N, C-alpha and C positions, 0 to 999 in steps of 0.2 A: 504494500500500500504506500503510495507517495506521501511525503510530508507536505502539509499545507500550512500556509501562514495567513491566508485571507478567508478561509472557509473551513468548515468542519464536514467530514464525511462519515456517515454512520449507516448501518444497516439494521433493519428490524424485520425478521422473517423474510418475506419476498419483496420488501420495499427498501430502496436506498434513499437516504436523505442527504442532500447537499444544502448546507446551511451557510449562507454568506455571513461572515463572522468578523465584522469591523463595527460593532455596535456603537462605539464612541463617536463615529462619524456617519451614522445611519447607513452603514455598510457601503459607503462610497467606494467606487471601483479604483483600486490602485493598480500598479503595473503588474502585480502578480495574479490578480483575480481572474482575468480572462483565461489565461493558460491553465490555472488551477481548476476552473470550471471544466475545461475540456478534458483534463486528466481525470477528474472525478467521474465525468460521464463515461470515459473509456474504462475506468475501473468497474463501474456498474455494468457496462456491457460485457465485460470479461468475466463477471461473476455469474456462474450458471444458476445461482439461487435467486437472483434478482429478476423481478418481472416488471417493475415500474419505479420511476425516479421522481422524487418530490424535491423541488427547489424552494427554499424559504429564506428568511432573513432573521438574524438574531436581534434582540432588543426591540426598538420602537418602530422599525420600518423594514420593508423588503430591501430596497436599495435606492439611495438618493442620487444616483448617477455617478459620473466620473468625479474623482477627487481633484478638482481643478483649481481650488482656491489659491494654492501656492503658485501654480503655474500662471494663473491669471494676474495675480498681484505682483509677481516678480518683474523687475525692470527689464525691458527688452525681450529678447527671444526666450522661448521656453519649449517644453515638449509639445505644447499645443500650438504655438505660433513660431514659425521660423523667421530668421532675418530675411528681408526682401532683397533681391528677388528670391522667391521660395521655390523649392523643388517639389512639385505636386506628386511625383512618383515616390519620393521618400516618405511623404505624408501618407500616401495611399498604402504603402507596404506596412507602415506602422498600424494604421487603422484597420486595414483588411485582416491583419492577424487577429485583432480583437473581434471583428465581425465573424470570422471563421470560428473562433473559439466559442462565441455565443451560439452560433449556428450548430455547434455539436449537439446542443439540446434538441434541435429540430431534426438533425440527421441521425441521432441516436436510434439504434434498432429497437430500443425499449421505450415505451411511452414515458413522456415527461409532463409533470404537472407543476405549475407555478402556484404557490400559496402566498398570496399578496396581502399583507397588512401594512398599515401606516401609509407608505408611499412607494410607488415604482415610477421614478421620475427620470426623464432623459435617458441616459445609458441604462438605468434600472428598468425602464420600459423595454429596452432592447432585449434584456435578459428574459423578462417575463414573457414577452411576445414570441420569443424563440422556442418556448415550450409548446407542447401539443395542446394543452388545456390550461386555461387561466381561471383560478378560483380566487375571488377577492372578498375581503370583508366589506360589509355595506358602506363603511365610512373610510375605507382605503381610497387612495387617489392615484391616478395614473395619467400620464401625459408626457409631452416633449416640449417644454418651454423654450429650449434653445432653437426651436424652429423659428422663433421671432428674430433672432440674430445669433450668430456664432455657432450654428450647428445644423445638421441634417441627420435624421436617424439612419445610421449606417446599416442596421439590420434589414431595412426595407420592408418590414412586416406589416406596417399600417394598412397599406392598400390591399394586401392579400388577406388581412383579417376583416376589413370593414368595407371593401369596395372603394371606388374612386371618390364618391361624394362625401362620405363620412370621413375618409382619410384626409381629404382636403379640408374639411371643417376643423379637424384636430390640428393639422399642421399649419393652416393659414392663421390660426389664432395662438397656438402654443398653450391652449387652455388645459387645465387638469379637470378630470371628471371623477366622480366617486364610483364606488363599486356598483351601486344601484343603477346608475346611468350606463356604466360599462356593460352590465348584464343586459340591460334593455336593448342596447344596440348590437349585442352579440360579440363584444370584445372579450367579455368574461362569460364563463358558463353559468355561474351562480354567484350571488353576493349575499351570503348569510350574515346575521349579526356577528360582530367581532368575536364574541364569546363562543360562537358555534362553528367558527371557521375550521379549527383543528379537527373537530369531530366529523364535519362533512367531508373534508379532504381525506381523512382516514377511511371513512366508509367508502368513498369512491375508489380509492386506491386498493382497498381490500377486495372490492368487487372486480377491479381490473386484474389484480394479481392472481385471481383464481383461474384466469384464462391461460392456456398454454402459450409459452413464449413465441413459438413459431406462428401461431394465429395472430398474436399481437403484431409481430413483425410484418406479416403479410399485409394486414390491414393498413399499417402505418405506411409501408412502401407504396401501396396502391393509392392512398390519398395524397401522399407527398409528391408523387410523380405528376399529379394533376396540377399542383401548385408550381412545380418545376416547369411544366409545360406552359404555364401562364407567365413565366419569365422571372422567377425568383432570383436566379443567379445574376441576370442582367440588372434587375432592380437593385440588388446589393452592390454591384460594381458601381453603378451610377451614383447611388446614395453615398457610398464611401468616398468617391471622388468629390461630390458636392459638399460633403462634410468638411473636407480640407479647404475647399474654395470658400466656404462660409466663414472659416476662421482666418482667412487671409484676404478677404474682400475689404473694401474701404470701411464698410459697416462693421465687419468683424474686428478690424484693427481699432476702430473707435471703441468697441466694447472692451478690448484689451486695455487700451489707454484709460478708459473710465475705471476699470478695475484697479489699475495701478494707482490712479489718483485718489479714488474714493473708497476703494476696497471692493472685493468681489460681491459681497452681499448687497451693497448699495447699487452696484452695476446690475445685478440680477433684479433688484427691486424696480429699477428704472426700466429695464427690459420688459418686465412682466406687468407694468402698471397700466399699459395702454397708451402712454404718452408716445407721440411720434418719435421714431428712432432716426437719428441723423442719417442722411443718405448721400452717396456720391461725394461731391466736392465739400459739402457741409461736413460729412463724416471725417474727411481728411484734414479739416481745419482751414481749407483754402476757399471756402464759399462765403465768407462773411466780409 
């Protein structure tokens, strides 16, 4: 069994549990987490006793997205933003590795279930939506706020989960929705009260785990090929490229400067407030 620093891996009868385990920062994604998720999925797939995989978060949330505060507030270039002119392929290689690691949940031969409480925000939503089934507490929140500026969801799953109109509604606004609304529009399977989430996920996974592994694998491959035929691979390639562009556009560089000047949390507050975000020459400081 691999050693993990950002998550815990446990098994219980026929169920494997991947628990994102950085609770002090709401399980924000560090450099280790994507690769560790992929290795945990591989461990579950290699374990002949496991029939289903549950992904959850320790503490108060599922996952608050990438741990970008230090990178956003640091003066000048960082892991998230290169010096200009930037190399889009270097950025793509970095982000595509993360996209592929999260997609291991989708590609897993065994069913995967996201158990979402608290929040699954930005990169946290990438992880949740890469699972086959999403179960959310009624008061949990999910969304991709960096769609407003400085990001594009590299997993590409929004359109394949919701269809074009609802995916546009989510990404044109960057809004968060609760579990009740997520279940209503089909993003989540169910949204029980928070105190009942563990029990309902356990009951569903016990029901799934009673099915032979080969049956589960056949059904998953059959359904996934339909999503692949709709262009999931190309969606992820374009989304990952656009994510890098969003961080190096005039508006993305404005957001980085704003985080350096006022702090990441203030930059996020302004991004999400609904105030107009500076564009083009105004964003570069040359338009006034």
